[in-house]
Structure formats: structure tokens, C-alpha cells
C-alpha positions in Angstrom: -16.5 1.4 -30.2 -16.5 -1.5 -27.3 -19.6 -0.5 -24.9 -18.1 -1.3 -21.6 -20.6 -1.9 -19.0 -19.8 -0.4 -15.3 -18.1 -2.9 -13.2 -20.9 -3.0 -10.9 -22.7 -4.4 -13.7 -20.5 -7.2 -14.6 -21.1 -10.4 -12.9 -20.2 -13.7 -14.7 -21.9 -17.0 -13.7 -20.4 -20.3 -14.4 -21.1 -24.0 -13.4 -18.1 -23.7 -10.7 -17.5 -20.2 -10.1 -18.9 -16.6 -9.9 -16.7 -13.8 -11.3 -18.2 -10.4 -9.6 -17.1 -7.0 -8.6 -14.9 -6.5 -5.5 -16.5 -5.1 -2.4 -14.7 -3.8 0.6 -15.9 -6.9 2.7 -13.8 -9.1 0.4 -10.6 -8.2 2.4 -10.6 -11.3 4.6 -11.6 -13.7 2.1 -8.8 -12.2 -0.3 -6.2 -12.5 2.3 -7.1 -16.1 3.0 -6.7 -16.9 -0.6 -3.6 -15.3 -1.0 -2.1 -17.1 2.2 -3.1 -20.4 0.5 0.0 -20.7 -1.5 1.7 -17.3 -0.6 0.9 -16.0 -4.0 3.3 -13.0 -3.1 6.3 -15.1 -3.7 5.3 -15.9 -7.4 8.8 -14.6 -9.0 6.7 -13.9 -12.2 4.3 -11.3 -11.3 3.6 -8.5 -8.8 0.9 -10.0 -6.5 -0.1 -8.5 -3.1 1.3 -9.6 0.4 -1.4 -9.8 3.0 0.0 -6.7 4.8 -0.8 -4.8 1.6 -4.3 -6.5 0.7 -6.3 -3.6 2.0 -4.5 -1.2 -0.5 -4.9 -3.8 -3.2 -8.5 -4.2 -2.8 -9.2 -0.4 -2.7 -7.4 0.0 -5.9 -9.5 -2.4 -7.2 -12.6 -0.9 -6.0 -11.8 2.6 -6.8 -10.3 1.7 -10.5 -10.4 3.7 -13.4 -11.5 2.8 -16.8 -8.3 1.1 -17.7 -9.3 -2.2 -16.5 -12.1 -4.1 -14.8 -11.1 -6.3 -11.9 -13.2 -9.6 -10.8 -13.3 -11.4 -7.6 -13.1 -15.2 -8.1 -15.9 -17.0 -5.9 -16.4 -20.6 -5.7 -20.1 -21.1 -6.4 -21.0 -23.7 -4.1 -19.5 -22.3 -0.8 -19.1 -18.6 -1.7 -15.6 -18.5 -0.7 -13.2 -16.2 -2.5 -10.5 -18.2 -4.3 -8.5 -15.4 -6.2 -9.0 -12.5 -8.5 -8.7 -11.7 -12.4 -9.2 -9.0 -14.5 -9.6 -7.2 -17.9 -7.0 -4.6 -18.6 -5.5 -2.6 -21.4 -9.0 -2.0 -22.7 -8.7 -0.6 -26.1 -12.1 0.8 -26.9 -11.1 2.3 -30.5 -9.7 -1.1 -31.4 -12.1 -3.6 -29.9 -9.5 -5.2 -27.8 -8.8 -6.2 -24.3 -6.3 -8.3 -22.3 -7.1 -11.0 -19.9 -4.7 -11.0 -17.0 -3.4 -10.5 -13.4 -5.1 -13.7 -12.4 -4.1 -15.4 -9.2 -6.0 -18.6 -7.5 -5.3 -19.9 -4.2 -3.3 -23.0 -4.3 -6.1 -25.6 -3.4 -8.0 -24.4 -6.3 -5.3 -24.7 -8.9 -5.2 -27.7 -11.6 -9.1 -27.7 -11.1 -11.9 -26.4 -13.4 -11.4 -22.8 -12.1 -8.8 -21.2 -14.5 -10.5 -23.1 -17.2 -13.8 -21.7 -16.4 -12.7 -18.2 -15.7 -11.2 -18.0 -18.8 -14.2 -19.4 -20.9 -16.4 -16.8 -19.0 -14.3 -14.0 -19.7 -13.7 -14.9 -23.3 -17.2 -15.3 -24.1 -17.9 -12.0 -22.3 -15.2 -10.0 -24.5 -16.2 -11.5 -27.7 -20.1 -11.9 -27.5 -20.8 -9.0 -25.2 -18.0 -6.3 -25.8 -17.5 -7.3 -29.5 -13.8 -7.8 -29.4 -11.7 -8.4 -32.5 -9.0 -9.7 -30.3 -8.1 -10.7 -26.6 -4.6 -10.5 -25.5 -3.0 -12.7 -22.9 0.6 -12.2 -21.5 3.0 -13.7 -19.2 6.4 -13.6 -18.1 8.7 -15.4 -21.1 10.2 -17.6 -18.1 6.9 -18.6 -16.8 6.7 -21.9 -18.7 3.6 -23.3 -16.9 1.9 -20.3 -17.7 2.8 -20.2 -21.4 2.0 -24.0 -21.8 -1.4 -23.3 -20.1 -2.1 -20.3 -22.5 -1.1 -22.1 -25.7 -3.4 -24.9 -24.6 -6.3 -22.3 -24.8 -5.7 -22.3 -28.5 -3.7 -18.4 -28.1 -1.0 -18.0 -30.7 2.3 -16.2 -29.6 2.4 -12.5 -31.4 5.6 -11.5 -29.9 7.9 -10.5 -27.0 8.3 -7.2 -25.2 12.0 -7.0 -24.5 13.1 -5.5 -21.0 9.4 -5.1 -20.3 9.4 -4.9 -16.7 11.7 -4.8 -13.6 10.6 -7.1 -11.1 11.0 -7.3 -7.1 14.1 -8.7 -7.0 15.6 -6.5 -9.8 15.5 -9.1 -12.7 14.3 -7.4 -15.9 11.2 -9.4 -17.1 10.7 -10.1 -20.9 6.9 -10.6 -21.5 5.5 -12.7 -24.1 2.2 -11.7 -25.9 -0.3 -14.2 -27.0 -3.9 -13.4 -28.7 -7.0 -15.1 -29.7 -8.9 -13.3 -32.5 -12.8 -13.2 -33.0 -12.3 -15.6 -35.9 -10.7 -18.2 -33.9 -13.0 -17.6 -30.9 -15.6 -20.0 -31.6 -13.5 -22.9 -31.9 -11.5 -22.2 -28.9 -14.5 -21.6 -26.9 -16.2 -24.9 -27.9 -12.9 -26.5 -26.8 -12.9 -24.9 -23.1 -16.5 -25.9 -22.7 -15.4 -29.6 -23.6 -12.6 -29.3 -21.3 -14.9 -28.1 -18.5 -17.4 -30.9 -19.0 -14.5 -33.4 -18.9 -13.3 -32.5 -15.2 -13.9 -35.3 -12.9 -13.3 -33.1 -10.0 -13.8 -29.7 -8.9 
């Protein structure tokens, strides 16, 4: 079985970012990050509005074993710039999903998302001994799909009529995965991409 550490013990440190557990004092920082780009207007996911951020944060802090939330912090400034999580944790089958990631607009198209995926994939395969890591997105979210495919993940299939979105649209969800056999090459490629970033 996967031996999952307590969320309070999971802090992943990279060159540009730190992924750490949520804290009650993160409310202002999370709200500021969400305002930068108005993440709640994303039509492909359920991200919180500022007025709901306190409940959103408390749900992260009081989470059960089905997911592990992480705050994304800019290492240089200690500013909160987003959040991500491990979810759909399957202890019996050594699988996890990486997802529910949102990043402040000012930090998109930088090293942030690349390094967050690198840190989480390293943790999943090297510490949790996963045999596969899953990544899902809305089938209509072409930007996200291309980003996932650039990671080297393979498409497994589509969950039809998977979710009802805020606007009433019925979402189909496309599922990708990276297997343990593929992980070494993918991690190597991510590290190369990270080293080639000219700007933060």
C-alpha cells in the first residue's frame, strides 16, 4: 500500500516555488492570488470566488484522506501564488491524481506550473511508490490538454457527462496518465525544461 504522510509533513521545495500545507493565515494571500486573473471565471473548473475563499481554505485545512491540498508559494518572496493538490488517492492500487491547480495570472507561462508538476510527480513516484499518476481536465480546455500532453502524459479516455458546471453545461472529462515505467524520462524532460527557463 502507499504510505501517505500527513499533509503537515508534506513540503516540497524547488528552485522557484515551495509547495506546502495550507494554514489559516493564508486567507489574504490566497484571495490576492485569486483576484489576479479572477480565477473563478475559469469556465472549465470550479474555482472559488473571493467571498467563498474562507470556506475554501477551511475545507483544505480540514481535508480528509481523499486529497492532499498544497499552497504554491513563490520561494523568493514567500508570496502565495496559487494552489494544487493530490486527489483521488487510491492506496490499494498505488495511484493518485494531480489536479485542481490554479495559479495567479501574473505567474502563468513561467516556471511555476512546470516546477509544481515536477515536484509532485517526483513525490508521487519516488516517495509514494505510485505505479501511475492521473491528470484530468475538461475536454474543451485545449490549453490545459496541450500542457498535459507536453508533460508526456498519455490519454486514457473520456468520462462522458462527468460534471455539471456552474453555467449548466455538462462537462466531459478527458483523463491522462503517466506510468512508473514512463516517469524517469518524463521527469528528466521536465528538469530540462525548467533549466531552460530564461525568466521566472
